[in-house]
C-alpha positions as CSV (number, residue, x, y, z in Angstrom):
1,M,85.7,-1.3,-30.8
2,K,84.3,1.0,-33.4
3,N,81.0,-0.4,-33.5
4,F,80.8,-0.2,-29.7
5,L,81.4,3.8,-29.7
6,M,78.9,4.2,-32.5
7,G,76.1,2.0,-30.3
8,T,77.0,4.0,-27.3
9,V,76.5,7.7,-29.1
10,A,73.5,6.3,-30.5
11,L,71.7,5.4,-26.9
12,I,73.1,9.0,-25.7
13,A,71.3,10.8,-28.7
14,L,68.1,8.5,-28.1
15,G,67.9,9.4,-24.5
16,A,68.3,13.2,-25.0
17,A,65.5,12.9,-27.6
18,V,62.8,11.2,-25.5
19,P,62.3,14.2,-22.7
20,A,61.9,16.6,-25.9
21,L,59.2,14.1,-27.3
22,A,57.7,14.0,-24.0
23,A,57.4,17.8,-23.7
24,D,55.7,18.4,-27.4
25,M,52.9,16.1,-26.8
26,A,49.6,17.4,-25.6
27,P,48.5,17.0,-21.9
28,R,46.5,13.9,-21.4
29,T,42.5,14.9,-21.0
30,Y,40.9,14.0,-18.0
31,T,37.3,12.9,-17.8
32,K,35.3,13.2,-14.9
33,A,33.1,10.2,-13.8
34,P,29.6,10.9,-14.1
35,A,28.0,11.8,-10.7
36,Y,26.0,8.6,-8.6
37,V,22.5,9.2,-7.9
38,A,21.3,7.4,-5.5
39,A,17.8,5.9,-5.5
40,P,15.0,7.3,-3.3
41,I,13.6,5.9,-0.4
42,Y,9.9,6.9,-0.2
43,N,8.6,7.9,3.1
44,W,5.1,6.4,4.3
45,T,5.3,8.5,7.5
46,G,2.3,10.7,8.2
47,F,-1.4,11.3,8.3
48,Y,-3.7,10.8,5.0
49,I,-7.6,11.2,4.2
50,G,-9.1,9.6,0.9
51,G,-12.2,7.8,-0.6
52,H,-12.7,4.4,-2.0
53,V,-15.6,2.5,-4.3
54,G,-16.2,-0.8,-4.8
55,G,-18.4,-3.5,-4.3
56,A,-19.9,-5.8,-1.1
57,F,-21.0,-9.5,-1.0
58,R,-23.0,-11.5,1.3
59,G,-21.6,-14.7,2.4
60,N,-22.5,-17.8,1.5
61,D,-24.9,-18.2,4.7
62,N,-26.0,-14.6,4.6
63,N,-29.3,-15.1,2.6
64,L,-32.2,-15.7,5.0
65,L,-33.6,-12.3,3.4
66,G,-33.7,-13.9,-0.1
67,G,-32.1,-12.5,-3.3
68,S,-28.9,-13.6,-5.0
69,N,-25.4,-13.7,-4.1
70,D,-24.6,-10.5,-6.4
71,G,-22.9,-7.8,-5.1
72,T,-23.9,-4.2,-4.5
73,F,-22.1,-0.8,-5.0
74,M,-20.0,0.5,-2.1
75,G,-18.5,3.7,-1.4
76,G,-17.0,5.7,1.4
77,V,-14.3,7.5,3.0
78,Q,-10.9,6.8,5.0
79,G,-8.6,8.4,7.0
80,G,-5.4,7.1,9.3
81,Y,-1.7,7.7,10.2
82,D,1.3,5.5,8.9
83,Y,4.7,5.1,10.6
84,Q,7.5,3.8,8.5
85,F,10.4,2.0,10.4
86,A,13.3,-0.2,9.7
87,Q,13.4,1.2,6.4
88,N,11.1,-1.2,4.9
89,W,8.0,-1.5,7.1
90,V,5.3,0.4,7.9
91,M,2.6,0.2,10.6
92,G,-0.6,2.2,10.9
93,L,-3.9,3.0,12.1
94,E,-6.9,3.7,10.1
95,A,-10.8,4.1,10.0
96,N,-13.1,4.0,7.2
97,Y,-16.9,4.1,6.7
98,S,-18.7,2.8,3.4
99,F,-22.2,3.4,2.4
100,L,-24.1,0.3,0.4
101,N,-26.7,0.6,-2.0
102,T,-29.8,0.8,0.1
103,S,-32.1,-0.2,-2.8
104,S,-30.3,-3.8,-2.7
105,N,-31.7,-6.6,-0.4
106,F,-28.3,-6.4,2.1
107,A,-29.2,-6.6,5.8
108,N,-26.8,-3.7,6.1
109,R,-26.9,-0.2,5.1
110,G,-23.4,0.9,6.0
111,L,-19.9,-0.9,6.9
112,G,-17.5,0.7,9.2
113,S,-14.1,-0.2,11.0
114,V,-11.2,1.0,13.2
115,T,-8.0,-1.1,12.2
116,G,-4.4,-1.8,12.5
117,R,-2.3,-2.4,9.5
118,L,1.4,-3.8,8.9
119,G,2.8,-3.7,5.7
120,Y,6.3,-4.1,3.7
121,T,7.3,-1.2,1.1
122,W,9.7,-1.5,-1.5
123,G,10.0,1.6,-3.8
124,P,6.6,3.0,-3.9
125,S,4.8,0.0,-3.4
126,L,3.1,-1.1,0.1
127,L,1.9,-4.5,0.6
128,Y,-0.2,-4.8,3.7
129,V,-2.8,-6.6,6.1
130,K,-5.0,-5.4,8.5
131,G,-7.6,-6.4,11.2
132,G,-9.7,-5.0,13.9
133,Y,-13.0,-3.6,14.8
134,A,-15.9,-3.5,12.8
135,W,-19.7,-1.8,12.9
136,A,-22.6,-2.2,10.5
137,D,-25.6,-0.3,10.1
138,S,-28.0,-2.9,9.9
139,R,-31.5,-3.1,9.0
140,F,-32.6,-5.7,11.7
141,T,-36.2,-4.8,13.0
142,N,-38.6,-6.6,15.4
143,G,-38.4,-10.6,14.9
144,F,-34.7,-10.8,14.5
145,S,-32.5,-11.8,17.7
146,G,-28.9,-13.0,18.4
147,N,-25.7,-11.2,18.0
148,G,-25.3,-10.3,14.7
149,G,-26.8,-7.2,14.5
150,N,-24.0,-4.2,15.0
151,D,-20.8,-5.0,16.3
152,G,-18.1,-7.6,15.1
153,Y,-14.3,-7.7,13.6
154,T,-12.9,-7.3,10.0
155,V,-9.6,-8.4,8.4
156,G,-8.1,-8.0,5.1
157,G,-5.0,-6.5,2.8
158,G,-4.3,-4.9,0.0
159,L,-1.5,-3.1,-2.3
160,E,-0.7,0.7,-2.0
161,Y,1.3,2.6,-4.6
162,L,2.6,5.9,-4.2
163,F,1.9,8.1,-7.4
164,T,3.8,10.9,-5.8
165,Q,4.9,11.7,-2.0
166,N,1.4,13.2,-1.5
167,W,-0.9,10.8,-3.7
168,S,-1.5,7.0,-3.3
169,G,-3.8,4.5,-4.9
170,K,-5.1,1.3,-3.6
171,V,-6.8,-2.1,-4.2
172,E,-8.2,-3.5,-0.8
173,Y,-10.0,-6.9,0.1
174,Q,-12.0,-6.8,3.3
175,Y,-14.2,-9.1,5.0
176,Y,-16.7,-8.2,7.8
177,N,-18.1,-10.7,10.3
178,F,-20.8,-9.5,13.0
179,G,-22.1,-12.9,14.5
180,N,-25.3,-14.9,14.0
181,T,-28.7,-13.8,13.6
182,S,-32.4,-15.8,13.9
183,F,-35.7,-14.6,12.9
184,V,-38.2,-15.5,15.4
185,T,-42.0,-15.5,15.4
186,P,-44.2,-15.6,18.1
187,T,-44.3,-19.6,17.9
188,A,-40.8,-20.6,16.6
189,V,-37.4,-19.9,15.2
190,V,-37.8,-19.9,11.4
191,G,-34.4,-20.0,10.6
192,G,-30.8,-18.2,11.2
193,F,-27.7,-16.5,9.1
194,T,-24.4,-15.5,9.9
195,N,-24.0,-11.7,9.4
196,D,-20.9,-11.4,7.2
197,V,-19.8,-9.5,4.1
198,H,-16.9,-9.4,1.7
199,S,-15.7,-6.1,-0.1
200,V,-13.5,-5.5,-2.6
201,K,-12.4,-1.4,-3.1
202,A,-10.3,0.9,-5.0
203,G,-9.4,3.8,-2.9
204,L,-7.2,7.1,-3.5
205,N,-5.6,8.8,-0.4
206,Y,-3.9,12.4,0.0
207,R,-1.0,12.1,2.4
208,F,0.0,15.3,4.3
209,N,3.7,14.1,4.4
210,L,4.8,14.8,7.9
211,G,7.7,12.4,7.3
212,G,9.0,15.1,4.6
213,A,10.5,14.4,1.1
214,P,11.6,11.0,0.0
215,L,14.7,10.1,1.5
216,L,18.2,9.0,-0.2
217,A,19.6,5.9,0.0
218,K,22.7,6.1,1.9
219,Y,26.2,4.3,0.5
């Protein structure tokens, strides 16, 4: 009985001491979780203008005028409009013109096109395909016939990258085809060829940003 009473007194004393000890403890420090920064979604919507340089190469059958298949220097300008939709897709319309090295033996002095394009974007990158109408400033004079003159089609594709919301760079392949041409003498047809050109170019665009600054992903 004595031991039971002593144990009871000890429990009561311990119960009285616990609140006092809790009161003496320093308040627990609260650490705020770091703020989450959403990744930007780059906005491709808007008009742009720019320039490009590269090389043009005749097709395998485009050799009636002689010379090698070595490329010739090309440089020019482009402009267009892009519209971004469904977050990761971009469609647009572009016009461009390229001047070719007139000291070469190319049949064409210049290449132009008006194309539509469709691309898929992730982050600041845009992978796209393009196609549409093409026009050539051809050197053909008397003696040539056929439909290989000025009008044709073009297809291609490339990769474009947004360095900032206003500046982008691209690398692009583009194929031009202007049909078949024959060289005719007063007595006979000497030969013919397909007036087609392959081109590889690098370009730089300034974007006017009608779509505004980069958007933030919503979570």
